C-alpha positions as CSV (number, residue, x, y, z in Angstrom):
1,M,-5.0,-31.9,-25.0
2,E,-8.4,-33.2,-26.2
3,A,-10.9,-30.3,-26.3
4,Q,-13.6,-31.9,-24.2
5,L,-11.1,-32.9,-21.5
6,R,-9.6,-29.4,-21.5
7,R,-13.1,-27.9,-21.3
8,G,-13.9,-30.0,-18.2
9,I,-10.6,-29.1,-16.6
10,L,-11.2,-25.4,-17.3
11,D,-14.7,-25.6,-15.9
12,A,-13.3,-27.2,-12.7
13,C,-10.6,-24.5,-12.4
14,V,-13.1,-21.7,-12.7
15,L,-15.5,-23.3,-10.2
16,A,-12.6,-24.1,-7.8
17,V,-11.4,-20.5,-7.8
18,L,-14.9,-19.3,-7.1
19,E,-15.2,-21.7,-4.2
20,R,-12.7,-19.4,-2.5
21,G,-15.0,-16.5,-3.0
22,E,-16.6,-14.1,-5.4
23,S,-14.3,-12.9,-8.3
24,Y,-14.3,-11.1,-11.6
25,G,-13.0,-12.0,-15.1
26,Y,-9.5,-10.6,-15.1
27,K,-8.8,-11.9,-11.6
28,L,-10.1,-15.3,-12.6
29,V,-7.7,-15.4,-15.6
30,T,-4.8,-14.4,-13.3
31,D,-5.6,-17.0,-10.7
32,I,-6.1,-19.8,-13.2
33,N,-3.1,-19.0,-15.2
34,T,-0.9,-20.1,-12.4
35,F,-2.0,-23.7,-13.2
36,I,-3.2,-23.8,-16.8
37,E,-3.1,-21.2,-19.5
38,I,-6.4,-19.4,-20.2
39,T,-7.3,-16.2,-21.9
40,E,-10.2,-13.8,-21.3
41,S,-11.6,-14.8,-24.7
42,T,-11.6,-18.4,-23.5
43,L,-12.9,-17.6,-20.0
44,Y,-16.0,-15.6,-20.8
45,P,-17.8,-18.3,-22.9
46,I,-17.1,-20.7,-20.0
47,L,-18.6,-18.2,-17.5
48,K,-21.7,-17.8,-19.7
49,R,-22.1,-21.6,-20.0
50,L,-21.6,-22.1,-16.3
51,E,-24.2,-19.3,-15.6
52,A,-26.7,-20.9,-18.0
53,S,-26.2,-24.2,-16.2
54,N,-26.9,-22.5,-12.8
55,M,-23.4,-23.3,-11.5
56,L,-22.6,-19.7,-10.8
57,T,-24.4,-16.4,-10.4
58,V,-23.4,-12.9,-11.6
59,R,-23.9,-9.5,-10.2
60,T,-22.8,-6.2,-11.6
61,M,-21.2,-3.4,-9.6
62,E,-19.5,-0.2,-10.5
63,Y,-15.7,-0.2,-10.1
64,N,-13.6,2.9,-11.0
65,G,-16.5,4.3,-13.0
66,R,-17.1,1.1,-15.0
67,L,-19.4,-1.8,-14.5
68,R,-17.7,-5.0,-13.4
69,K,-19.3,-8.4,-13.3
70,Y,-18.7,-10.5,-10.2
71,Y,-19.2,-14.2,-10.3
72,S,-20.1,-16.5,-7.4
73,I,-20.4,-20.3,-7.3
74,T,-23.8,-21.9,-6.5
75,D,-24.5,-25.2,-4.8
76,A,-24.9,-26.8,-8.3
77,G,-21.4,-25.5,-9.1
78,R,-20.0,-27.0,-5.9
79,N,-21.6,-30.3,-6.8
80,R,-20.0,-30.2,-10.2
81,V,-16.6,-29.7,-8.7
82,T,-17.2,-32.8,-6.6
83,E,-18.2,-34.7,-9.8
84,L,-15.2,-33.5,-11.7
85,L,-12.9,-34.6,-9.0
86,S,-14.5,-38.0,-8.9
87,E,-14.1,-38.3,-12.7
88,W,-10.5,-37.2,-12.4
89,E,-9.8,-40.0,-10.0
90,E,-11.0,-42.4,-12.7
91,I,-8.8,-40.8,-15.3
92,D,-5.8,-41.0,-12.9
93,K,-6.4,-44.7,-12.4
94,V,-6.3,-45.2,-16.2
95,Y,-3.2,-43.1,-16.5
96,R,-1.5,-45.1,-13.8
97,Y,-2.4,-48.4,-15.5
98,I,-1.1,-47.2,-18.9
99,I,2.2,-46.1,-17.2
100,E,2.6,-49.4,-15.5
101,E,1.9,-51.4,-18.7
102,R,4.5,-49.4,-20.5
103,G,7.0,-50.0,-17.7
104,E,7.5,-46.3,-17.1
105,N,8.0,-44.6,-13.7
106,R,5.4,-42.0,-12.8
107,E,6.9,-38.6,-11.9
């Protein structure tokens, strides 16, 4: 998958999971891996980028004697999910057109 498209999809996945509620890194990886493969080494730069873009906030709390970062989506993050879904609708239209032009059935 092309890198920029994958990046947008991963951003959307992270933000969509956070729409359900606050979460932390390992849990995000577990939740997202049910749909698309992601590792912690891929996730953390995404989280930092989304935080720098004000799409999520971070708070630190002690858990079992260690500090854990908890991430929450912001209004800007929710707006980005809406934008990404709109962009995806355009991609899906192009996909459907290509499939039709090739005479293939969409599964």
